[in-house]
C-alpha positions in Angstrom: 44.5 27.9 -88.5 46.0 28.2 -92.0 46.5 24.4 -92.1 42.9 23.8 -91.1 41.6 26.2 -93.8 43.8 24.6 -96.6 42.7 21.1 -95.5 39.1 22.1 -95.4 39.3 23.6 -98.9 40.9 20.4 -100.3 38.2 18.3 -98.6 35.4 20.4 -100.1 37.0 20.2 -103.5 37.0 16.4 -103.3 33.9 15.6 -101.3 31.4 18.0 -102.7 31.5 16.9 -106.4 31.3 13.3 -105.2 28.4 14.1 -103.0 26.5 15.7 -105.9 27.3 12.9 -108.3 26.5 10.2 -105.8 26.2 6.6 -107.1 29.1 4.2 -106.8 31.6 7.1 -106.5 30.2 8.1 -103.2 30.1 4.4 -102.0 33.8 4.0 -102.8 34.6 7.2 -101.0 32.6 6.2 -97.9 34.2 2.7 -98.0 37.6 4.4 -97.8 36.5 6.5 -94.9 35.0 3.5 -93.1 38.2 1.5 -93.5 40.3 4.4 -92.1 37.8 5.1 -89.3 37.8 1.5 -88.2 41.6 1.4 -88.4 41.8 4.5 -86.2 39.6 3.0 -83.5 41.4 -0.4 -83.5 44.8 1.4 -83.3 43.4 3.5 -80.4 42.1 0.4 -78.5 45.5 -1.3 -79.0 47.0 1.4 -76.7 45.6 -0.6 -73.7 45.9 -4.0 -75.4 48.6 -4.5 -77.9 47.1 -7.8 -79.1 44.4 -5.8 -81.0 47.1 -4.0 -83.1 47.4 -7.1 -85.3 43.8 -6.7 -86.5 44.1 -3.0 -87.6 44.4 -3.9 -91.3 42.1 -6.9 -91.6 39.0 -6.1 -89.4 38.4 -2.8 -91.2 37.6 -4.8 -94.3 34.4 -5.8 -92.6 33.5 -2.2 -92.4 33.9 -1.8 -96.1 31.6 -4.7 -96.7 29.1 -3.0 -94.3 29.1 0.1 -96.5 28.1 -2.0 -99.5 25.5 -3.9 -97.4 23.8 -0.7 -96.3 24.0 0.8 -99.8 22.3 -2.2 -101.5 19.8 -2.4 -98.7 18.9 1.3 -99.3 18.6 1.2 -103.1 17.0 -2.3 -103.5 14.2 -4.2 -101.7 16.7 -6.7 -100.4 17.8 -6.2 -96.8 21.5 -7.3 -96.7 22.2 -5.5 -93.5 20.9 -8.1 -91.1 22.8 -11.1 -92.7 25.9 -8.9 -92.8 25.6 -8.0 -89.1 25.1 -11.7 -88.2 28.1 -12.8 -90.3 30.3 -10.0 -88.8 29.3 -11.0 -85.3 30.1 -14.6 -85.9 33.5 -13.8 -87.5 34.7 -11.4 -84.7 33.4 -13.5 -81.8 34.9 -16.6 -83.2 38.4 -15.2 -83.0 38.9 -15.9 -79.2 38.1 -19.5 -79.9 40.8 -19.7 -82.6 43.2 -17.5 -80.7 42.7 -18.9 -77.2 45.3 -16.6 -75.6 43.3 -13.6 -76.6 40.9 -12.1 -74.1 37.3 -12.7 -75.2 36.3 -9.1 -74.3 38.6 -7.9 -77.1 35.9 -9.0 -79.5 33.7 -6.3 -78.1 36.3 -3.7 -79.0 36.5 -5.0 -82.5 32.7 -5.1 -82.8 32.5 -1.6 -81.6 35.1 -0.4 -84.0 33.3 -2.0 -87.0 29.9 -0.6 -85.8 31.0 2.9 -85.0 33.7 3.3 -87.7 31.9 1.3 -90.4 28.1 0.8 -90.0 27.4 4.2 -88.5 29.3 6.0 -91.3 27.5 3.8 -93.9 24.1 4.6 -92.4 24.9 8.4 -92.1 26.0 8.7 -95.7 23.3 6.4 -97.2 20.8 9.2 -96.7 22.2 10.4 -100.0 20.6 7.4 -101.7 17.1 7.9 -100.3 14.3 9.4 -102.4 15.2 13.1 -102.9 18.4 12.1 -101.2 20.7 15.0 -102.2 18.4 17.5 -100.6 18.1 15.4 -97.5 21.8 14.9 -97.2 22.4 18.6 -97.6 19.8 19.2 -94.8 21.8 16.8 -92.5 25.1 18.5 -93.4 23.6 21.9 -92.9 22.3 20.9 -89.4 25.7 19.5 -88.4 27.7 22.5 -89.8 25.4 25.2 -88.4 25.2 23.5 -85.0 29.0 23.1 -84.7 29.8 26.5 -86.2 27.5 28.6 -84.0 28.3 26.5 -80.9 31.9 27.5 -81.5 31.4 31.2 -82.2 28.8 31.8 -79.5 31.0 29.8 -77.1 34.1 31.9 -77.6 32.2 35.2 -77.5 29.6 34.5 -74.8 30.6 31.2 -73.2 30.9 31.4 -69.4 29.4 28.2 -68.0 31.1 24.8 -68.8 28.9 22.3 -70.6 30.9 19.2 -69.8 34.2 20.2 -68.1 35.5 16.7 -67.6 34.9 15.7 -71.2 35.4 18.8 -73.3 36.5 21.8 -71.2 36.2 24.3 -74.0 32.5 23.7 -74.6 30.0 26.0 -72.9 26.3 25.9 -72.1 25.9 29.2 -74.0 27.7 27.8 -77.0 25.4 24.8 -76.9 22.3 26.9 -76.8 23.6 29.1 -79.7 24.4 26.0 -81.8 21.0 24.5 -81.0 19.1 27.7 -81.9 20.9 28.5 -85.2 21.3 24.8 -86.0 17.5 24.5 -85.9 16.4 27.7 -87.6 18.7 27.7 -90.6 18.2 24.1 -91.7 14.4 24.4 -91.1 14.3 27.4 -93.4 16.2 25.4 -96.0 13.7 22.5 -95.8 10.8 24.8 -96.2 12.2 26.9 -99.0 13.8 24.0 -100.9 10.7 21.9 -100.3 12.6 19.0 -98.9 10.2 16.0 -98.3 11.3 14.9 -94.9 7.8 13.6 -93.9 6.3 12.3 -97.1 3.2 14.1 -98.2 2.6 16.1 -95.0 2.0 19.8 -95.5 1.0 23.0 -93.7 1.5 23.8 -90.0 1.9 20.2 -89.0 4.8 19.7 -91.4 6.5 22.9 -90.2 6.2 21.9 -86.5 7.6 18.4 -87.3 10.5 19.9 -89.2 11.4 22.3 -86.4 11.1 19.5 -83.8 13.1 17.0 -85.7 15.8 19.5 -86.5 16.0 20.6 -82.9 16.5 17.0 -81.8 19.1 16.5 -84.5 21.1 19.4 -83.2 21.2 17.7 -79.8 22.3 14.5 -81.4 25.1 16.4 -83.2 26.4 17.7 -79.9 26.1 14.3 -78.3 28.1 12.7 -81.1 30.9 15.3 -80.5 30.9 14.7 -76.8 31.0 10.9 -77.2 34.1 11.2 -79.5 35.7 13.5 -76.9 35.0 11.1 -74.1 36.5 8.2 -75.9 39.7 10.2 -76.7 40.0 11.4 -73.2 39.7 7.8 -71.9 42.6 6.8 -74.1 44.5 10.1 -73.5 44.8 11.0 -77.2 44.3 14.3 -78.9 43.0 13.0 -82.2 42.0 9.6 -83.6 44.3 10.1 -86.6 46.1 12.6 -88.8 44.5 12.0 -92.2 43.3 15.5 -92.4 46.0 17.9 -91.2 44.6 20.4 -88.6 41.4 18.4 -88.3 42.6 15.0 -87.1 41.3 11.7 -88.5 38.1 10.4 -90.0 36.5 9.9 -86.6 37.5 13.4 -85.5 36.2 15.1 -88.6 32.9 13.1 -89.0 31.9 12.4 -85.4 28.9 14.7 -85.4 27.8 13.7 -88.9 28.0 10.0 -88.0 25.6 10.4 -85.1 23.2 12.8 -86.8 23.2 11.0 -90.1 22.6 7.6 -88.6 19.8 8.9 -86.5 18.1 10.5 -89.5 18.4 7.3 -91.5 16.8 5.2 -88.7 14.0 7.7 -88.1 13.4 8.0 -91.9 13.1 4.2 -92.1 10.7 4.1 -89.2 8.5 6.8 -90.7 8.4 5.0 -94.1 7.4 1.7 -92.3 4.6 3.4 -90.3 3.3 5.2 -93.5 3.3 1.9 -95.3 1.2 0.3 -92.6 -1.3 3.1 -92.5 
């Protein structure tokens, strides 16, 4: 526990100032996280196919490029994400042609590593660069933190029924309900009190209802992200994806819930903006 607390304090001391400053400093930080996260996934996949191990340093570079593609697509009118995705697909799927001894399905593992460890992280953190991005990013972090925290404490104090015993035996239905409840209420109050513009110019009861509903859905996504990461680790019989953060594991251990919730928010926000532009 002491190690976890110390690591958490150091992470906050580094990440929070960069989050508030934003700009290229956050892009560089996210690029580093995307590189390490992709590296962790490829290393894990190589447990069952050692041939993948040779790509652990080179393929993560594509994730770094993905971070910049998402960043520039967010702050400019030029959508670089689609060309980047096509180029990445062509590069990774061409490897079996060049390396004919390699199984073609290994390209799927590399694509998954880049998408999950790179693109998803990039989308999740690019919320910081949206209009009123700092408040929106704090909202996402608050939803993730409150859901995880209260799911843990309610679970250890009141948990009796297992939520997903074959995936994560320590998680309980009671903990999930507690995390969903507080993970919805607290961020919703933050949005209303801090006047965070989640839905454009909407106001009044309609805005409040939409904020509650969207936050509720986001708490579910947070928990799904956690379970997905647990399922993957269980399939490969590992405790953690990595050891970058002592007591917390690796990048994909520490940011699994944020990746899912943040990427979901980014996509939903983009759809809302598109619909509003058409109306």
